[in-house]
C-alpha positions in Angstrom: -4.0 -26.9 13.8 -6.4 -23.9 13.4 -10.1 -24.5 12.8 -12.4 -21.9 11.3 -16.2 -21.8 11.3 -18.9 -19.2 10.6 -21.9 -19.3 12.9 -24.7 -16.7 12.6 -22.4 -14.5 10.5 -19.6 -14.6 13.2 -16.2 -15.9 12.1 -14.8 -18.2 14.8 -11.2 -19.5 14.9 -10.1 -22.0 17.4 -7.1 -24.4 18.0 -8.9 -27.4 19.3 -11.7 -29.4 17.7 -14.9 -28.7 19.7 -18.6 -29.3 19.2 -20.7 -26.6 17.6 -22.8 -26.3 20.8 -19.7 -25.2 22.7 -19.0 -22.6 20.1 -22.6 -21.3 20.6 -21.9 -21.0 24.3 -18.9 -18.8 23.6 -21.0 -16.6 21.3 -23.6 -16.3 24.1 -20.8 -15.4 26.6 -19.5 -12.6 24.4 -23.0 -11.3 23.7 -23.8 -11.2 27.4 -20.6 -9.2 28.1 -21.4 -6.7 25.2 -25.2 -6.3 25.1 -26.5 -4.5 22.0 -23.2 -4.8 20.1 -22.6 -6.9 16.9 -19.7 -9.4 17.0 -17.5 -9.6 13.9 -15.2 -12.4 15.0 -14.1 -14.6 17.9 -10.8 -16.4 18.5 -10.5 -19.2 21.0 -7.1 -20.3 22.3 -7.5 -23.6 24.2 -4.5 -24.3 26.5 -5.2 -27.2 28.8 -7.8 -26.1 31.4 -7.7 -22.5 30.3 -9.4 -20.8 27.3 -8.3 -17.4 25.9 -11.3 -15.6 24.4 -10.6 -12.8 22.0 -13.2 -11.0 20.0 -13.8 -8.1 17.7 -16.9 -6.0 17.8 -18.5 -4.1 14.9 -17.8 -0.4 15.2 -20.6 1.6 16.8 -22.3 4.2 14.7 -22.6 7.6 16.3 -23.4 11.1 15.3 -21.0 13.9 16.0 -22.6 16.6 18.1 -21.2 20.1 18.3 -22.2 23.4 19.7 -22.9 25.9 17.0 -24.4 29.4 17.6 -25.8 28.3 21.0 -27.4 25.0 19.8 -26.2 21.4 20.0 -26.5 20.0 16.5 -25.2 17.2 14.4 -25.7 18.8 11.0 -26.7 22.2 9.7 -29.5 21.0 7.4 -32.3 22.0 9.8 -31.0 25.6 10.2 -33.0 28.3 8.5 -31.2 30.8 6.2 -30.4 33.3 9.0 -28.8 30.7 11.3 -26.9 29.1 8.4 -25.5 32.6 7.5 -24.6 33.2 11.2 -22.6 30.0 11.2 -21.0 30.7 7.8 -19.9 34.2 9.0 -18.3 33.0 12.3 -14.6 33.4 12.8 -13.1 29.9 13.0 -10.4 29.5 15.6 -7.8 26.7 15.3 
């Protein structure tokens, strides 16, 4: 039988009826292994003395940085007209 529970916005599925305090311990364990990351879901597979812990983390947001006309930039919105024209007139190589 598969049990499902949501704790602190984290979907947890498990195959053995356990107390909520134990589920909190598994959440803490995953958070300690992945500091600063948000957890989407955890799956627990109890098999005798062993427990398989699987989890999905929320994707990390990042900004794409590229080198354009000698500067490392994410977007061109801060370029003045001359720098924007220089980038626009560049020959793009594939």
